[in-house]
N, C-alpha and C positions, 0 to 999 in steps of 0.2 A: 502494500499500499505504500500512496506518496508521502514523504516527511514531511511533517506539519515545519512551520514559522517555529512556533514555539519550540519544536525540539531541537530545529537549527541555531536557534539564539542558546538552547541551553546543552549543546553539543561539549565535548571536551575539550577541541581546539576552541571554540569560541571563550569559554570558560576560565580557560588555562590562560590565553591571551589576556582575557579582562583583568583576573589575577597576577599576572607577570605586571600588566603595567600601572596598578594599583598598588602593588607595593613595591612598586619605584618609584611611583608619585610619592607615597608615603616615607620613603629613605631618604628620598632629596629633600620632602618637609622637614624632615626630622634635623637633617644633618643642616638645612639651611639657618631651620631656628637654633641649633647649638651654635653655631658661627656667630650669631646676632648676640649670643648670651655673653661671646668669650668678651671681656671689656680689656686684654689685654692684647688683643690682636688690632691691627691698624685697619682701615678700609679698602686700602690694597690688598692687602692680606687676604681678606676674606672674601675680596671681590676674584682674585686668583683660585683661592681654592671653591669657591662655588663654580665657574665656569669647570676646572679642572673634574672636581662630582658629576656636574651635568653632562660632561662626554662620556664620562666613565659610564653612567648610567644610559644614556642613549646607546652605546657601545652595549653596552651587557644586554639594551631591551631588543635591540636589533639580533644581536644571534640569538637570544631565545623566543622572540617571534619566529626567525628563521628554522630552528629547530623542532616548533611546535608545528610550523606548518609547513614543515621539511616533504611529508609525502603528497599534499595539494602540489605544491612546486613542482616536484620530481614528476608530476604526469603533466603538469601544464608544461614543463619546458619539454616532455615526449613528445606530447600534441603540437606544441609550435615546432620539432624538431622534425617530424610528419607532415606538418602542414608544409612547411619550407622546400622538403624533398618532393614533394607533391608539384611542386611551384616549379622546382626545378626541372622535374620529369615534365610535365604540360608543357614546358616554357620550352623544352629541347633545342627543336628545329628553328622557333625563335632567335634564341642568342648565337646559335649556330651561323644563322643566316647574319645577322651584323656583325658576328666576327669575322665571317667569310668577308663582309664587307669593308669591314678594314683591313683586314691583309691585302685584299684589290684595290684599298686606296695606299696603305704604307710601301706596298711594294710595287703598285702602279704596273698591276699584272697586265690591264687591256683598260681602253675605254673608246668611245664612242667612233664608229668605223671600221677599228678590226674586224679580223674575221678571223673566229676561235671555234674550238672544238671541245667541250667540256662536258662530261658523263655522259659521251655518247651522240650528243646532239652537236652540231654544227652549223654556224648562220653567222651573220653580219650583225654586230649590236649596234640595234639602233637606240636603245635608251637602257640608263639603270639608275637602282635608286638604295637605300639602305638596306631593301630585302630581297632584290631580285634582279635580272639584266632582261630585258627584252631583246628575242634575236630573232632574224628574218634566216627561216632553218634554208638550210641546201642540204644536195644530196649527200647522202652518207657514204658514197662512194669516195675512196682514199681521193685527195689531191681535186673534187669538184667543185665548182661556184655553181652548180644549178642552183637557181633559187627551186622551192617546190610550192613556196606560196601561201607557206601557214607562218605565222608567228606565235612563237615559243618564249616562254618566260620560261628562267634557269633559276633557283635557288640558288642564292652565294652557298650553301651550307656544303655546297658538291665540289669547293673549292678544298676540303680539307678530306675528302674522301674518293678523289677522283683528279688526273693528273691534267693541267690547260696546257693543251696547243694551242698559241696567238701566233696570226700572221700578220702584221701589220701593214696596209694597208698604202700605197703608195700613189697621190693622185688619183685616189677612188678605186684602184685597180690592185689587183692581186692577182698570184697564178695557177692558174689551172691545167689540172693534170688529165691526160686520156692514153690509158694501156690498150694496147690491141695486142692480139695474141693470133699466127698464123701458123700454119702446117708450115713447114720443112721443108715444100716443093721446090724453091728457086733461093738462089745466093743470097738473101737482103743487105747480108753486111756488104757487100760491094755495092749494095744501092742507097747506100745511107745518104748521099752525097742529095740523090734523086728526091729520097724521102724527105729529106730537109727544104729542099725548093719547093715541094709540091703542097708542102705545108704549108710557106709563106704565101704560096700562089691562094692558097683557099680563104687564110685567113683574112687578105686584102680586101675581096668586097664583101664579106662579114660587116668588117666596121664602116665600110663607104655608105651600107645600103641601111643602118641602124642609126642616122645621126640626129633622127627629126627627134625634139624634146630630150639630150643627151646631151652634154658639154662636150667642144671636140676633145679635150684631154683627153676624155674616159673612151672616146670612139676613134681613137685616130690607128692606123695599124701598127702594130706589134715589132719594135723594132728588131728585123733579123738576128742583132746579137743580144737580143734578148730572149729567141726562141730555141729552145733544147729539143733536140732529138739524139733519146740514147736503143742501143739494140741491145737486146740478154736474150735468155737462152729459159724455158722452163724448166721445173725438174724433171717432167716428161720430154725434156729437148724440144719442143714448141718455139717458135721465135715471137721475141716481144719487143714491142715499139713503145716504148714511151716519150709522150711529145709533152712540154711543158713549155707554157707562154703565158706572159699577163694580158690580163682582159678587164673591163668592166662585167661586174657579174652578172646585168643585165645582157651582154651580147655573150656569155658563155654557150648556152644552150647551140644558138646557131652555129657558133665560130666550130662547136665540136662535131655538130653534124656535116657542114662541109668540112673537115679536117679528113675524118673517119670515110667519107665518100672519098676524096679526093688521092686516099692512102689506100684503101680498097682498089680501088679503079688502078692507081701504079701497081700493084703485087697482079691485080689480076691480070695487067697487059704484059706483063713480069714473066707470068706464066705461060700465056701464051705464045712467047717468043720465045 
């Protein structure tokens, strides 16, 4: 049955506290009265002894109250600790996001306009705040700059659990990579210069046809010195052609198709010859 107010008042802890305070008050009263009756003491000595007695009694009273209410204080402390732990667990992601934002700011990891890959998500940084960054998502294929048309919100807490890859954009362009695999029916290594020439030729009309609405610095034909063509073989002996060139992301899809068609047509002609 519920405990009544009268029972709470007359509980042992409450009575013990009242008794302690009453005893200490009585001791102080008796001590002060005894000091005033001492005619051989000066007022300065009386005030000093009164202050010392008051401080000692306050200390004794504080210690006594703590000892009386120790079980309740222990329960309160445990409840407070449990509440603090629950708050930390509940706000773990928020704390990690704020910490990740501080890490990004202090290390200058990336900024708006950079192309990053974090937690398996690739894209161009459109905006960032204290909690997350907003990206224009790109194709997850390695080295691709093709936009998927979706915007992705990436929490900064991922900075503590996944590696960050950053490719800084120069004049709005980054490097796009194309990887092609062919059967070893013709000698592609001897045709490396021809492959590079056809890539340069394929990129020229692509940039020229997309000038509307874009800055000229972002749409101009890539410098031939910036175009890289590498040849290698796969684990099963097939030929691999890797083409890497700087281009604006909005032109990446059309440029990729132009390069693939040009290289494919060249390889087909080499096989027929």
